[in-house]
C-alpha positions in Angstrom: 120.9 104.6 110.4 117.4 105.4 109.6 115.8 108.4 111.2 112.5 106.7 111.3 110.3 107.2 114.7 110.4 104.1 117.0 106.6 103.9 117.7 105.4 100.5 118.0 102.3 101.0 120.1 99.2 102.7 118.4 97.7 105.6 120.1 93.9 105.7 120.9 93.3 108.3 117.8 95.6 105.7 115.8 93.2 103.0 117.0 90.2 105.2 116.1 91.2 105.8 112.6 92.2 101.9 112.0 88.7 101.1 113.2 87.1 103.7 110.9 88.6 101.3 107.8 86.7 98.3 109.3 83.4 97.3 108.0 81.8 97.6 111.6 84.3 100.2 113.2 82.3 99.9 116.5 82.7 96.3 116.8 86.5 96.6 115.8 86.6 99.0 118.5 85.2 96.7 121.2 87.2 93.8 120.1 90.3 95.8 120.6 88.9 97.1 123.9 88.5 93.5 125.1 91.8 92.2 123.3 94.1 94.6 122.6 97.0 92.0 121.5 94.6 90.6 118.5 95.2 91.5 114.9 92.3 92.4 112.6 91.4 92.3 109.0 90.5 95.4 107.6 89.6 96.3 104.0 91.3 98.6 101.9 90.4 101.2 99.5 88.5 103.7 101.3 90.6 104.9 104.5 94.1 103.7 103.1 95.5 101.4 100.3 98.7 99.0 101.3 101.6 98.5 99.4 103.3 95.3 100.3 107.0 94.5 99.7 109.5 91.9 101.0 110.9 92.5 104.4 114.6 93.5 103.2 113.4 95.8 100.3 110.5 97.2 102.4 112.8 98.1 104.9 115.0 100.1 102.4 111.9 101.8 101.1 111.1 102.9 104.5 114.9 104.2 105.1 114.7 106.0 101.7 111.3 107.7 102.8 112.6 108.8 106.1 116.3 109.6 105.4 115.8 111.4 102.1 112.1 111.9 101.7 109.0 113.1 103.5 108.8 110.2 106.0 106.0 107.8 106.0 102.5 107.2 107.4 102.0 103.9 109.3 104.0 100.9 108.4 103.5 97.3 109.6 105.4 94.0 109.3 103.2 90.9 108.7 104.3 87.4 107.8 107.8 88.7 106.3 106.5 91.5 104.3 106.4 95.3 105.0 103.0 96.9 104.7 103.3 100.5 103.8 99.8 102.4 104.3 99.5 104.6 101.5 96.6 107.1 100.3 93.5 105.7 98.8 93.8 105.2 95.3 97.8 104.3 95.3 97.0 100.7 94.5 95.3 101.6 91.3 97.8 104.0 89.9 101.1 102.8 91.3 101.4 99.5 89.1 101.2 101.8 85.9 104.0 104.1 87.3 105.8 100.8 88.1 105.3 99.6 84.5 106.4 103.2 83.1 109.7 102.7 85.1 110.0 99.3 83.6 109.8 97.8 87.2 110.9 94.3 87.3 111.8 93.8 83.5 115.2 92.6 84.8 114.1 90.3 87.6 116.3 90.2 90.4 116.3 89.9 94.0 117.2 93.6 94.3 114.0 94.5 92.4 111.1 92.6 93.7 107.6 92.7 93.0 105.5 95.0 95.0 101.9 94.0 95.9 99.2 96.9 95.8 96.2 96.2 98.1 93.3 98.7 97.1 89.3 98.4 96.8 88.2 95.1 97.0 91.3 93.9 99.2 91.8 93.5 102.9 95.1 93.3 105.0 95.6 92.2 108.5 96.8 95.1 110.7 98.8 94.3 113.8 97.3 94.6 117.3 97.2 98.2 118.8 99.8 96.9 121.6 102.1 96.2 118.6 102.7 92.4 119.3 100.4 89.6 118.5 102.2 87.1 120.7 103.2 85.1 117.6 105.3 87.8 116.4 104.0 87.6 112.7 102.5 91.1 113.1 103.8 94.2 114.5 104.3 98.1 113.9 107.3 99.8 112.5 105.7 103.0 112.5 102.2 102.7 114.5 99.2 105.3 113.6 99.1 108.1 116.0 96.4 110.3 114.9 93.0 110.3 113.4 94.2 111.7 110.1 97.8 110.2 109.4 99.7 111.6 106.3 99.6 108.9 103.9 102.1 108.8 100.7 100.6 108.8 97.5 101.6 106.9 94.4 104.4 109.0 93.3 106.1 109.0 96.7 105.9 105.4 97.0 107.7 105.2 93.5 110.2 107.5 94.4 110.9 105.3 97.4 110.9 102.1 95.5 113.2 103.4 92.7 115.9 104.7 95.2 115.8 101.5 97.3 116.4 99.5 94.1 119.3 101.7 92.7 120.9 101.5 96.2 120.7 97.7 96.4 121.7 97.2 92.6 124.5 99.8 92.1 124.4 99.6 88.2 127.6 100.9 86.3 127.5 101.9 82.8 131.2 100.5 82.8 131.9 97.0 82.1 134.0 95.4 84.9 137.8 95.7 84.3 139.5 92.7 82.7 142.3 91.7 85.3 144.4 90.5 82.4 144.3 93.4 80.3 147.4 95.2 79.5 147.4 98.9 80.8 149.5 101.8 79.3 150.2 104.9 80.4 149.0 107.3 77.8 149.7 110.5 79.8 153.2 110.9 78.5 152.4 111.0 74.7 154.3 112.8 72.3 
């Protein structure tokens, strides 16, 4: 059981923070005042970057961040992917850190590719109310301050590696041969 907060609605300070990433912040705020249930596409790279992971693996990362680490910044779900909001620059640095860890060299479902969205990219953020009606976008950890703490590339790497290790459970010993003869060597002469 994760100790992550159950915050699914964005506070007014969180709305201001999200809107500050938009190309036209006042227009975004006006749209959300009129229709608080509408997701909006905002650019990445200045206020935040986003690391996108498949739903199950993303939830494992989020659990690692809250159970064993420093917690997370805002986190959303969109179309079967977890969107982890990270510090600007994370999208540029994280791929090289993942390559250094040989991330994905043994491609399995337990070690999925992570998508990094930074400068020049945009993401759909859920509506401030936390539900878009269709259920495709929602907040897992909604922004609640004007300056939320955002994990950097090292923290995201830490969470990804721990989530992968927990999912894979690699052993240095080969599986036991069920037909092998076993000798008790404890009573040697």
